[in-house]
C-alpha positions as CSV (number, residue, x, y, z in Angstrom):
1,M,5.3,-5.0,-27.8
2,D,7.4,-1.9,-28.8
3,D,10.7,-1.0,-27.4
4,F,9.4,1.0,-24.5
5,L,7.0,-1.7,-23.4
6,R,9.7,-4.3,-23.6
7,L,12.0,-2.1,-21.6
8,S,9.3,-1.5,-19.0
9,A,8.6,-5.2,-18.7
10,S,12.3,-6.3,-18.5
11,T,13.1,-3.7,-15.8
12,G,10.1,-4.3,-13.6
13,R,8.7,-1.0,-14.6
14,F,12.1,0.7,-14.0
15,T,12.4,-0.7,-10.4
16,Y,14.9,-3.6,-10.7
17,G,18.2,-2.5,-9.3
18,A,16.7,0.3,-7.2
19,P,17.4,0.0,-3.4
20,R,14.4,-0.5,-1.2
21,A,13.2,-1.7,2.2
22,F,15.7,0.4,4.2
23,S,16.4,-0.1,7.9
24,F,18.9,1.6,10.2
25,G,20.9,-0.6,12.6
26,D,23.7,-0.5,15.1
27,D,22.7,3.0,16.4
28,G,22.5,4.4,12.9
29,R,25.8,3.2,11.7
30,L,24.4,0.6,9.3
31,L,21.8,1.0,6.7
32,W,20.3,-2.3,5.5
33,F,18.4,-2.6,2.3
34,L,17.4,-4.9,-0.6
35,R,18.6,-4.4,-4.2
36,S,19.1,-6.5,-7.2
37,T,22.4,-6.4,-9.3
38,G,21.0,-4.3,-12.1
39,P,18.1,-3.0,-14.2
40,C,17.2,-6.4,-15.7
41,D,17.7,-8.5,-12.5
42,P,14.5,-9.2,-10.7
43,F,16.2,-11.0,-7.7
44,D,16.7,-8.8,-4.7
45,S,19.8,-9.5,-2.5
46,L,20.3,-8.2,1.1
47,W,22.9,-5.4,1.4
48,V,24.3,-3.2,4.1
49,L,25.9,0.3,3.8
50,D,28.4,0.9,6.6
51,T,28.5,4.6,7.2
52,A,31.8,4.3,9.1
53,T,33.6,3.3,5.9
54,G,31.1,4.2,3.2
55,T,31.2,0.7,1.8
56,E,28.3,-1.4,0.6
57,T,28.4,-5.1,1.2
58,R,26.1,-7.8,-0.2
59,L,25.4,-10.2,2.7
60,A,23.0,-12.6,1.0
61,D,22.4,-13.5,-2.7
62,P,19.3,-15.5,-3.3
63,R,20.7,-17.3,-6.3
64,E,23.7,-18.6,-4.3
65,L,21.3,-19.9,-1.5
66,S,18.8,-21.3,-4.0
67,P,20.3,-21.7,-7.5
68,Q,16.8,-22.8,-8.7
69,P,14.0,-20.5,-7.7
70,G,11.7,-22.3,-5.3
71,T,8.0,-22.1,-4.6
72,L,6.7,-19.5,-2.1
73,P,4.5,-20.9,0.7
74,A,0.9,-20.0,0.0
75,A,0.7,-17.8,3.1
76,E,3.7,-15.8,2.0
77,R,2.4,-15.5,-1.6
78,R,-0.9,-14.1,-0.4
79,L,0.9,-11.7,2.0
80,R,3.0,-10.4,-0.9
81,E,-0.2,-9.7,-2.7
82,R,-1.5,-7.8,0.3
83,I,1.5,-5.6,0.5
84,R,2.0,-5.3,-3.3
85,L,5.4,-6.9,-3.3
86,V,6.5,-8.2,-6.7
87,A,10.2,-8.5,-6.3
88,A,11.8,-12.0,-6.6
89,G,14.5,-13.3,-4.4
90,I,14.6,-11.9,-0.9
91,G,11.3,-10.1,-0.4
92,S,11.7,-8.9,3.2
93,Y,14.0,-9.2,6.3
94,A,13.9,-8.3,10.0
95,L,16.8,-7.0,12.2
96,S,17.9,-7.9,15.7
97,G,17.6,-5.4,18.5
98,D,21.1,-4.1,18.0
99,G,20.7,-4.0,14.2
100,R,23.7,-6.1,13.4
101,S,22.0,-9.3,12.4
102,A,19.1,-10.0,10.0
103,V,16.8,-12.9,9.3
104,F,14.8,-13.5,6.1
105,P,12.7,-16.1,4.4
106,L,13.5,-17.5,1.0
107,Y,11.1,-20.0,-0.7
108,G,10.0,-21.2,2.7
109,R,13.4,-21.6,4.2
110,L,14.9,-19.3,6.8
111,Y,18.3,-17.7,7.0
112,R,20.3,-15.5,9.4
113,V,23.3,-13.3,8.6
114,T,25.4,-11.0,10.8
115,Y,27.4,-8.1,9.5
116,E,31.0,-8.5,10.7
117,G,32.6,-5.4,9.1
118,A,35.5,-6.3,6.8
119,A,35.2,-10.0,7.7
120,E,33.2,-12.0,5.2
121,S,29.7,-13.0,6.5
122,M,27.8,-16.0,5.2
123,P,24.1,-16.6,5.8
124,E,23.3,-19.6,8.0
125,E,20.1,-21.6,7.5
126,I,17.8,-21.7,10.5
127,P,16.0,-25.1,10.9
128,A,12.3,-24.7,10.5
129,A,9.3,-26.9,11.3
130,G,7.9,-26.5,7.7
131,P,7.6,-23.9,4.9
132,A,8.2,-20.7,6.9
133,L,7.5,-17.0,6.7
134,D,7.9,-13.8,8.7
135,P,10.9,-14.6,10.9
136,R,11.7,-12.1,13.7
137,L,14.8,-12.0,15.9
138,N,14.5,-11.1,19.6
139,A,16.4,-8.2,21.1
140,D,19.8,-9.9,21.5
141,G,19.4,-12.1,18.4
142,S,19.5,-15.3,20.3
143,R,16.1,-16.6,19.2
144,T,14.0,-16.4,16.1
145,A,10.2,-16.5,15.9
146,Y,8.5,-17.6,12.7
147,V,5.3,-18.9,11.3
148,A,4.9,-22.3,9.7
149,D,1.6,-24.0,8.8
150,D,-0.3,-21.3,10.7
151,A,1.5,-22.0,13.9
152,L,4.1,-19.8,15.8
153,H,7.5,-21.4,16.4
154,L,10.8,-20.5,18.0
155,F,14.3,-21.5,17.2
156,P,15.9,-22.7,19.3
157,G,12.8,-24.0,21.0
158,G,9.7,-25.2,19.2
159,R,6.1,-24.5,18.7
160,V,4.7,-22.0,21.2
161,S,1.2,-21.5,19.9
162,P,-1.5,-24.1,20.8
163,A,-3.0,-26.4,18.2
164,D,-6.6,-25.1,18.5
165,G,-7.6,-24.7,14.9
166,A,-6.8,-21.0,14.7
167,R,-4.1,-19.3,12.7
168,W,-1.3,-17.9,14.9
169,G,1.2,-15.2,14.4
170,V,-0.2,-13.8,11.1
171,A,-2.2,-10.8,10.0
172,E,-5.7,-11.5,8.8
173,F,-6.9,-10.4,5.3
174,A,-8.5,-7.1,6.5
175,A,-5.5,-6.0,8.5
176,A,-3.0,-6.7,5.8
177,E,-5.0,-5.4,2.9
178,E,-6.8,-2.4,4.4
179,L,-5.5,-1.5,7.9
180,G,-1.8,-1.3,7.3
181,R,-0.8,-4.2,9.6
182,D,1.0,-7.0,7.8
183,R,2.4,-8.9,10.7
184,G,1.1,-11.0,13.6
185,H,3.8,-11.5,16.2
186,W,6.1,-9.2,18.2
187,W,9.0,-9.8,20.6
188,S,9.0,-8.2,24.1
189,P,11.9,-5.7,24.8
190,D,13.7,-8.3,27.0
191,G,13.4,-11.0,24.2
192,E,11.8,-13.5,26.6
193,T,8.1,-13.4,25.5
194,L,6.1,-12.9,22.3
195,L,2.8,-11.1,21.7
196,A,0.9,-13.1,19.1
197,A,-2.3,-12.6,17.1
198,R,-4.7,-15.5,17.2
199,V,-6.9,-15.4,14.1
200,C,-10.1,-17.5,13.9
201,E,-11.6,-17.5,10.4
202,S,-14.2,-20.2,10.8
203,A,-17.1,-17.9,10.3
204,L,-15.9,-16.4,7.0
205,Q,-16.9,-17.6,3.6
206,R,-14.2,-19.3,1.4
207,R,-13.1,-17.8,-1.9
208,H,-12.0,-20.4,-4.4
209,F,-9.6,-20.2,-7.3
210,A,-9.1,-22.8,-10.0
211,D,-6.7,-22.5,-12.9
212,P,-8.7,-23.3,-16.1
213,A,-5.4,-23.7,-17.9
214,H,-4.6,-26.6,-15.6
215,P,-7.8,-28.5,-14.8
216,E,-5.8,-31.4,-13.3
217,L,-4.8,-29.2,-10.4
218,P,-7.1,-28.7,-7.3
219,A,-8.6,-25.3,-6.6
220,E,-7.1,-23.1,-3.9
221,D,-9.3,-21.4,-1.4
222,F,-8.9,-18.8,1.4
223,A,-11.1,-17.1,4.0
224,Y,-12.6,-13.8,2.8
225,P,-14.4,-11.1,4.8
226,E,-17.2,-9.9,2.5
227,A,-19.0,-6.6,3.2
228,G,-21.8,-7.1,5.7
229,G,-20.6,-10.5,6.7
230,P,-18.4,-11.7,9.5
231,N,-14.8,-10.7,10.1
232,A,-12.1,-12.8,11.4
233,E,-12.0,-13.0,15.2
234,V,-8.6,-11.5,16.3
235,Q,-7.2,-12.0,19.8
236,L,-3.8,-11.0,21.2
237,W,-1.9,-13.3,23.5
238,V,1.3,-13.1,25.4
239,L,3.2,-16.3,24.9
240,G,6.5,-17.8,26.2
241,P,8.1,-21.2,26.5
242,D,8.1,-21.1,30.3
243,R,5.1,-19.0,31.3
244,P,1.3,-19.2,31.2
245,R,-0.5,-17.6,28.3
246,V,-2.1,-14.3,28.9
247,R,-4.9,-12.8,26.7
248,L,-5.1,-9.1,26.2
249,D,-8.5,-7.9,27.3
250,W,-10.3,-5.1,25.4
251,D,-13.9,-4.7,24.1
252,A,-13.2,-6.6,20.9
253,A,-16.9,-6.8,20.1
254,T,-17.0,-3.0,19.8
255,Y,-13.4,-2.6,18.5
256,P,-12.7,-5.7,16.3
257,Y,-9.9,-4.2,14.2
258,V,-6.4,-4.2,15.5
259,S,-4.5,-1.8,13.2
260,D,-1.2,-1.4,15.1
261,V,0.7,-3.2,17.9
262,A,4.1,-2.4,19.6
263,W,6.0,-3.1,22.7
264,D,7.0,0.0,24.6
265,A,10.0,-0.4,26.9
266,D,9.4,1.1,30.4
267,D,11.0,0.6,33.8
268,T,10.2,-3.1,33.8
269,A,12.0,-5.8,31.9
270,A,8.9,-7.0,30.1
271,G,7.8,-3.5,29.0
272,E,4.3,-2.4,28.1
273,I,2.2,-3.1,25.1
274,L,0.6,-0.3,23.0
275,L,-2.2,-1.3,20.6
276,T,-4.5,0.6,18.3
277,V,-8.0,-0.7,17.8
278,Q,-10.9,0.5,15.8
279,D,-14.7,-0.1,15.6
280,R,-16.0,-1.8,12.6
281,L,-17.0,1.4,10.7
282,Q,-13.7,3.0,11.7
283,Q,-15.3,6.0,13.2
284,C,-13.6,5.6,16.6
285,V,-9.9,4.7,17.1
286,L,-8.5,3.9,20.5
287,L,-4.9,3.8,21.6
288,L,-4.7,1.3,24.5
289,S,-2.0,0.4,27.0
290,A,-1.8,-3.3,28.0
291,D,-0.1,-5.0,30.9
292,P,1.6,-8.1,29.5
293,A,1.4,-9.8,33.0
294,T,-2.3,-9.5,33.5
295,G,-3.7,-8.6,30.0
296,R,-5.6,-5.6,31.4
297,T,-5.9,-2.6,29.1
298,R,-6.5,1.1,29.7
299,E,-7.4,3.8,27.2
300,L,-4.8,6.4,26.4
301,S,-6.5,8.3,23.6
302,R,-9.7,8.3,21.6
303,T,-10.0,9.7,18.0
304,T,-13.4,10.0,16.4
305,H,-14.9,11.2,13.2
306,P,-18.6,11.2,12.1
307,H,-17.6,9.7,8.7
308,W,-14.4,7.7,9.3
309,V,-11.0,8.3,10.9
310,D,-8.7,8.5,7.9
311,P,-6.1,5.7,8.1
312,L,-3.7,7.8,5.9
313,L,-1.7,9.4,8.8
314,P,0.8,6.7,9.7
315,G,2.6,7.2,13.0
316,T,-0.5,8.2,14.9
317,P,-1.8,7.6,17.5
318,A,1.4,7.4,19.5
319,R,2.8,8.2,22.9
320,L,5.7,10.7,23.0
321,A,8.8,10.2,25.1
322,D,7.4,12.5,27.8
323,G,4.1,10.5,28.0
324,R,1.9,12.9,26.0
325,I,-0.3,11.4,23.3
326,L,0.1,12.4,19.7
327,T,-3.1,12.0,17.6
328,A,-4.4,12.9,14.1
329,A,-7.0,15.7,14.0
330,D,-8.8,17.9,11.5
331,T,-8.7,21.7,11.6
332,T,-12.0,23.6,11.6
333,G,-14.2,22.6,8.7
334,G,-11.9,19.8,7.6
335,A,-9.5,22.2,5.9
336,A,-6.3,20.4,6.9
337,R,-5.1,17.1,8.3
338,A,-3.3,18.1,11.5
339,L,-1.6,16.7,14.5
340,A,-2.7,17.2,18.1
341,V,-0.8,16.6,21.4
342,D,-3.1,15.7,24.3
343,G,-6.0,16.9,22.3
344,K,-4.6,20.4,21.5
345,L,-3.9,21.2,17.9
346,L,-0.2,21.4,17.0
347,T,-0.5,22.2,13.3
348,G,-2.9,24.4,11.4
349,D,-4.6,25.1,8.1
350,G,-1.4,25.8,6.2
351,I,-0.1,22.2,6.2
352,Q,-1.5,18.8,5.3
353,V,0.3,16.3,7.5
354,R,0.7,12.9,5.8
355,R,3.0,10.9,8.0
356,V,4.9,11.0,11.3
357,A,8.2,9.4,10.4
358,G,9.6,9.4,13.9
359,T,11.8,11.7,16.0
360,H,15.0,13.5,15.3
361,G,16.5,15.0,18.4
362,D,13.7,16.5,20.4
363,R,11.5,17.2,17.4
364,L,9.0,15.2,15.4
365,L,10.0,14.2,11.8
366,I,7.0,14.6,9.5
367,E,6.1,14.3,5.8
368,A,3.5,16.9,4.8
369,G,2.2,19.1,2.0
370,Q,2.6,22.8,2.3
371,R,2.0,23.8,-1.3
372,D,0.4,21.9,-4.2
373,P,-1.0,18.5,-3.3
374,A,1.3,17.0,-6.0
375,E,4.3,17.8,-3.8
376,Q,5.5,16.6,-0.4
377,Q,8.0,18.1,2.0
378,V,9.9,16.8,5.0
379,L,9.9,19.0,8.1
380,L,10.9,19.0,11.7
381,L,8.0,19.8,14.1
382,D,8.5,21.1,17.7
383,P,6.0,19.1,19.8
384,D,5.9,21.9,22.3
385,T,5.5,25.0,20.2
386,G,4.4,23.7,16.8
387,E,7.3,25.4,15.1
388,L,8.1,23.9,11.7
389,T,11.7,23.7,10.2
390,P,12.1,22.6,6.6
391,L,14.4,19.7,6.1
392,A,13.7,18.9,2.4
393,D,11.2,21.3,0.8
394,G,12.3,21.8,-2.9
395,P,10.0,20.9,-5.8
396,G,9.0,17.3,-5.9
397,V,8.0,14.5,-3.5
398,H,10.4,14.2,-0.5
399,G,10.4,11.3,2.0
400,V,12.4,10.4,5.1
401,Q,13.4,7.5,7.3
402,A,15.1,8.0,10.7
403,G,17.4,5.9,12.9
404,A,19.4,6.9,15.9
405,G,20.2,10.4,14.6
406,A,20.8,9.3,11.0
407,L,18.4,10.2,8.2
408,L,17.7,8.7,4.8
409,L,16.2,11.4,2.6
410,T,14.5,10.6,-0.7
411,T,13.7,13.1,-3.4
412,A,11.5,12.3,-6.5
413,D,11.0,14.9,-9.2
414,A,11.0,15.1,-13.0
415,D,14.7,14.3,-13.1
416,G,14.3,11.0,-11.3
417,V,14.7,9.6,-7.7
418,R,17.6,10.4,-5.5
419,R,18.6,9.2,-2.0
420,S,20.9,10.6,0.5
421,V,22.0,9.3,3.9
422,R,23.0,11.9,6.5
423,T,24.7,10.6,9.6
424,A,24.4,12.1,13.1
425,D,27.9,13.7,12.7
426,G,27.0,15.3,9.4
427,R,28.5,13.0,6.8
428,E,26.6,12.1,3.6
429,F,26.4,8.9,1.5
430,T,24.3,7.9,-1.5
431,P,23.2,4.2,-1.7
432,A,23.9,3.0,-5.3
433,D,20.9,2.9,-7.6
434,L,21.4,0.4,-10.3
435,S,18.0,0.7,-11.9
436,Q,17.2,1.7,-15.5
437,P,17.2,5.5,-16.0
438,L,13.7,6.6,-16.7
439,P,13.2,6.9,-20.5
440,Y,11.1,10.1,-20.4
441,R,11.5,13.3,-18.5
442,V,7.8,14.1,-18.2
443,V,6.5,17.5,-17.1
444,P,2.8,17.1,-17.0
445,V,0.5,20.1,-17.0
446,L,-0.8,20.3,-13.5
447,E,-3.9,22.4,-12.8
448,R,-6.6,22.7,-10.1
449,V,-10.0,22.9,-11.7
450,T,-13.8,23.3,-10.9
451,E,-15.2,24.9,-7.8
452,H,-13.7,22.0,-5.8
453,A,-10.1,22.7,-6.9
454,V,-9.7,19.2,-8.2
455,P,-6.1,18.3,-9.0
456,T,-5.6,17.3,-12.6
457,S,-2.9,16.7,-15.1
458,V,-2.6,16.6,-18.9
459,V,0.3,14.8,-20.7
460,F,0.6,15.8,-24.4
461,P,2.7,13.9,-27.0
462,R,6.3,15.0,-27.2
463,G,6.6,17.5,-30.0
464,H,2.9,18.2,-30.0
465,V,2.0,21.0,-32.3
466,P,-0.7,23.3,-30.8
467,G,-3.8,23.3,-32.9
468,R,-3.7,19.6,-33.7
469,R,-6.8,18.0,-32.1
470,L,-6.1,14.9,-30.0
471,P,-8.4,12.1,-28.8
472,V,-8.5,12.1,-25.0
473,L,-7.5,9.1,-22.8
474,M,-8.7,9.4,-19.2
475,D,-6.3,7.5,-17.0
476,S,-7.3,7.8,-13.4
477,Y,-7.6,5.7,-10.3
478,G,-10.2,8.0,-8.6
479,G,-10.7,5.9,-5.5
480,P,-9.9,6.4,-1.8
481,G,-6.4,6.0,-0.5
482,F,-4.4,6.7,-3.6
483,Q,-3.1,9.9,-5.2
484,D,-2.6,9.9,-9.0
485,V,-1.5,13.5,-9.6
486,S,1.9,13.6,-8.0
487,A,5.4,14.9,-8.8
488,E,6.7,11.3,-8.4
489,P,8.2,10.7,-11.9
490,R,7.8,6.9,-12.3
491,R,4.0,7.1,-12.5
492,W,4.2,9.4,-15.6
493,Q,6.3,7.1,-17.8
494,H,3.5,4.9,-19.1
495,R,1.3,8.0,-19.5
496,Q,3.9,9.6,-21.7
497,W,4.0,6.4,-23.7
498,W,0.2,6.7,-24.2
499,A,0.5,10.3,-25.1
500,D,3.2,9.5,-27.7
501,R,0.8,7.1,-29.3
502,G,-1.4,10.1,-30.2
503,F,-3.5,10.9,-27.1
504,A,-3.9,13.7,-24.7
505,V,-3.7,11.8,-21.4
506,V,-5.9,13.3,-18.7
507,T,-5.7,12.3,-15.0
508,V,-8.1,13.6,-12.4
509,D,-7.9,13.2,-8.6
510,N,-11.6,13.6,-7.9
511,R,-13.0,14.2,-4.4
512,G,-12.5,11.2,-2.2
513,T,-8.8,10.9,-3.0
514,P,-6.2,11.9,-0.4
515,Y,-4.0,14.8,0.4
516,V,-6.1,17.8,-0.6
517,S,-8.0,18.2,2.7
518,P,-10.1,16.0,5.0
519,A,-13.2,17.6,3.7
520,F,-12.2,16.8,0.1
521,T,-11.5,13.1,1.1
522,H,-14.7,12.7,3.1
523,A,-16.8,13.8,0.2
524,M,-17.0,10.1,-0.8
525,Y,-18.9,9.2,2.4
526,R,-21.8,6.9,1.7
527,G,-21.3,6.8,-2.0
528,F,-18.6,6.2,-4.6
529,S,-20.2,6.6,-8.0
530,E,-21.8,10.0,-8.0
531,V,-18.9,12.0,-6.6
532,T,-16.3,10.1,-8.7
533,L,-18.1,10.4,-12.0
534,D,-19.3,14.0,-11.5
535,D,-15.8,15.3,-10.7
536,Q,-14.2,13.4,-13.6
537,V,-16.7,14.8,-16.1
538,A,-16.5,18.4,-14.7
539,A,-12.7,18.3,-14.7
540,L,-12.6,17.0,-18.2
541,H,-14.8,19.8,-19.5
542,A,-12.9,22.4,-17.5
543,L,-9.6,21.2,-19.0
544,A,-11.0,21.2,-22.5
545,E,-11.9,24.9,-22.1
546,R,-8.2,25.6,-21.2
547,H,-6.8,23.2,-23.7
548,P,-8.8,23.4,-27.0
549,D,-6.7,20.6,-28.5
550,L,-8.6,18.1,-26.4
551,D,-11.2,16.5,-28.7
552,L,-14.2,15.8,-26.5
553,G,-15.8,13.9,-29.4
554,R,-13.2,11.1,-28.9
555,V,-12.8,10.3,-25.2
556,G,-11.6,6.9,-24.0
557,V,-11.1,5.9,-20.3
558,R,-9.0,3.2,-18.8
559,G,-8.1,2.0,-15.3
560,W,-7.4,-0.9,-13.0
561,S,-9.0,-1.8,-9.7
562,Y,-11.0,1.2,-8.6
563,G,-9.9,2.8,-11.8
564,G,-11.5,-0.1,-13.6
565,Y,-14.7,0.5,-11.8
566,L,-14.5,4.2,-12.8
567,S,-13.9,3.2,-16.4
568,A,-16.9,0.9,-16.7
569,L,-19.0,3.3,-14.7
570,A,-18.1,6.1,-17.2
571,V,-19.4,4.4,-20.3
572,L,-22.4,2.8,-18.6
573,R,-23.7,6.1,-17.1
574,R,-22.2,8.9,-19.2
575,P,-22.0,7.6,-22.8
576,D,-22.5,11.2,-23.9
577,V,-19.1,12.0,-22.5
578,F,-17.1,8.7,-22.7
579,H,-16.9,6.8,-26.0
580,A,-14.9,3.6,-25.1
581,A,-13.5,2.0,-21.9
582,A,-11.0,-0.6,-20.9
583,A,-11.9,-1.7,-17.3
584,G,-9.4,-3.9,-15.5
585,A,-10.0,-5.7,-12.2
586,A,-13.1,-3.6,-11.5
587,P,-15.1,-4.2,-8.3
588,T,-18.4,-4.2,-10.0
589,D,-20.6,-4.7,-6.9
590,F,-19.2,-3.6,-3.6
591,R,-21.5,-6.0,-1.7
592,H,-18.9,-8.6,-2.7
593,Y,-15.8,-6.6,-1.7
594,D,-14.1,-6.8,1.7
595,T,-15.5,-5.5,5.0
596,A,-12.8,-3.0,6.2
597,Y,-12.5,-1.0,3.0
598,T,-16.1,-1.0,1.8
599,E,-17.9,-0.4,5.1
600,R,-15.5,2.4,6.0
601,Y,-17.0,4.5,3.1
602,L,-20.4,3.0,2.4
603,G,-21.5,1.6,5.8
604,L,-23.0,-1.8,6.3
605,P,-25.0,-3.1,3.3
606,Q,-27.8,-4.3,5.7
607,E,-28.2,-0.7,6.9
608,H,-27.6,1.1,3.6
609,P,-28.8,-1.2,0.8
610,D,-29.7,1.8,-1.4
611,V,-26.1,3.0,-1.3
612,Y,-24.7,-0.4,-2.4
613,E,-27.4,-0.7,-5.1
614,R,-26.6,2.8,-6.4
615,D,-22.9,2.0,-6.6
616,S,-23.3,-1.4,-8.2
617,L,-22.6,-1.6,-12.0
618,I,-24.7,-4.7,-12.5
619,P,-28.1,-2.9,-12.9
620,D,-26.5,-0.6,-15.5
621,A,-25.6,-3.5,-17.9
622,P,-28.7,-3.0,-20.2
623,N,-27.6,0.6,-20.7
624,L,-24.3,-0.1,-22.4
625,T,-24.1,1.5,-25.8
626,R,-20.3,2.1,-26.0
627,P,-17.4,-0.3,-26.6
628,L,-16.3,-1.9,-23.4
629,L,-13.2,-4.1,-22.8
630,L,-13.4,-6.0,-19.5
631,I,-10.1,-7.5,-18.1
632,T,-9.6,-9.7,-15.1
633,G,-6.8,-11.9,-13.7
634,L,-8.2,-15.3,-12.8
635,A,-5.8,-15.5,-9.8
636,D,-6.8,-12.1,-8.4
637,D,-7.5,-12.6,-4.7
638,N,-8.1,-8.9,-4.1
639,V,-10.8,-8.1,-6.7
640,H,-12.0,-11.6,-7.3
641,P,-12.6,-12.4,-11.0
642,S,-16.2,-13.0,-10.2
643,H,-16.7,-9.2,-10.1
644,T,-15.8,-8.9,-13.8
645,L,-17.6,-12.2,-14.7
646,R,-20.8,-11.1,-13.0
647,L,-20.9,-7.9,-15.1
648,S,-20.0,-9.8,-18.3
649,Q,-22.9,-12.2,-17.5
650,A,-25.3,-9.3,-17.0
651,L,-24.2,-7.7,-20.2
652,T,-24.7,-11.0,-22.0
653,D,-28.1,-11.5,-20.5
654,A,-29.1,-8.0,-21.7
655,G,-27.7,-8.6,-25.2
656,R,-25.1,-6.0,-24.9
657,P,-21.9,-6.8,-26.9
658,H,-18.6,-6.3,-25.1
659,Q,-15.1,-7.9,-25.0
660,L,-13.7,-10.0,-22.1
661,L,-10.1,-10.8,-21.4
662,A,-9.8,-13.5,-18.6
663,L,-6.1,-14.1,-17.8
664,P,-5.2,-17.4,-16.3
665,G,-2.6,-17.2,-13.4
666,V,-2.6,-13.4,-13.3
667,T,-3.0,-11.6,-10.0
668,H,-4.1,-8.1,-9.1
669,M,-0.6,-6.8,-9.5
670,T,-0.1,-7.9,-13.2
671,P,3.7,-8.5,-12.8
672,N,6.3,-10.0,-15.1
673,G,5.3,-8.0,-18.2
674,T,1.5,-8.7,-18.0
675,K,0.8,-5.0,-17.6
676,E,2.8,-4.1,-20.7
677,K,1.1,-6.8,-22.8
678,L,-2.3,-5.5,-21.7
679,M,-1.3,-2.0,-22.7
680,A,-0.5,-3.1,-26.2
681,L,-3.9,-4.8,-26.5
682,E,-5.6,-1.7,-25.0
683,L,-3.9,0.5,-27.6
684,E,-5.3,-1.6,-30.4
685,F,-8.8,-1.3,-28.8
686,F,-8.7,2.5,-28.4
687,R,-7.2,3.2,-31.8
688,R,-10.0,1.1,-33.3
689,E,-12.9,2.5,-31.2
690,L,-11.8,6.2,-31.2
691,A,-10.6,6.4,-34.8
């Protein structure tokens, strides 16, 4: 590897030392976060910033608690894959109700620490019934709930979930991977009872993993919800050490997905439970109120869409402080993602709402796009009048987190990432960022092209001389749920490296990707391949007309996950346009991908077999005429390696030469320098094939 790739690998792609996982506590006085000690340190410690004094204090160092890194419990390792967490050391934590204490897991052991101001605080180990994960403190911090061996436990106390063969207190695969819910137990406001998910996976098929580099080890397996097949059965139960169990009652046969759960304090000590449930095709989302004493539920709101209710508006549905219901909505013709209060539109076509971050005073705090989709602003929204007040609206991508009048504002632009804490009384602090400064200041050429106004970017080599023709490297994701063309600077670092190796790097957010408009996103309904490939080709040709240095006689394409699918699709179906492809972790046949993601867009395979056949790459194998490099991690539990191996087998059966990299022990996230090593191999491949 060259110097840049070594630097990228050693700094965790320039993330080690950057603060993350922020939470406000103690009425906004404390800001908790995780951060390592510097740019080459992968082990995150737990820190707190005291805004009363402006001091940062490290409360827990994983290397002091465990000098030799331990082994993660299998359940936590898989949960980290679901939420894309690669940091070593302390991966997550949870605060007490007053925000002065925190609990966290470390290699299956549990710890608690309390911030005592100037006094030194030492973490205390919490006895656990076995390798534990996901600890949660109750309101006053007197008890901790946690999961061990698929059972829910209390300390002090003991096991509170029955031994009935189900998994208790955890999020099932579909919820954690696709629905945005990565937890499975919640304390009541009074700290006396728990709401717990009961997950029965007995009807699901098992996915198996064996490490060919270690044939002496037994294979691992886990339950997987394959498209068209059964899902896990999820129930919600109210549990307590001295009370009968109560099951929440809703039409789970019609609405099997639980995407959000929260206790809402009311005039009773136990509070009220709010849960968001969805039908299997995610065309109807209900916000329900549940009585924890009886389990009875009632409908508070219903959001429907003939295609699917887009999950990319976190913070909705929700109940406002005055009892009104806040929901996501589309403006006429799907021109904008909007907010509605009690069914009445609150925002209009001039703004694409992306997230409701909470409240600030008597107004809603939102993240939204008002200009180019590559940028994001933070605004205050009056829930009565719809009046918008900018809070952070300069160039770049702005984000926000709120807590009891305090705000954490984040700005990302070509100059890097900056964070600022604003207290309720107007003081400002900056959490220290110890990460490696970004090597490149990249200013990609951003343009909207074709009749669909598709967002695109071109990154040229630094010092490029106009008139010098360049081979093109298409580097896009292209799938639902992820935006490539963004002003966020970290995602351009590797593309600048590719450009400096002699390529014009082109990225296209085709229809189906988020944040342009609901109509733009829903264009992928009932079919991935046609819209994705048509837009990529049309955008490439439109860019070549504007930038004649793009040599369309030498076009490579690379990608990972859905981007790997796009890459293989490109050379299989449009060899007249694309001349070589590197396809990593490609879902080659969506009949073998998970239920919640696939069925949201394609429907059930039993009802739409033609859609699944059309989007499968396996029948295209005999058509391969261009160089194709297939890459898969043999420990990938998201896009199972069988996807790549099935395509490789079909290519072999058809007598079509190709290359295959099967990587033992590598997961979907390619951490610890794997991505950089693959980039070096891909560079050799493209230089050879596009020479």
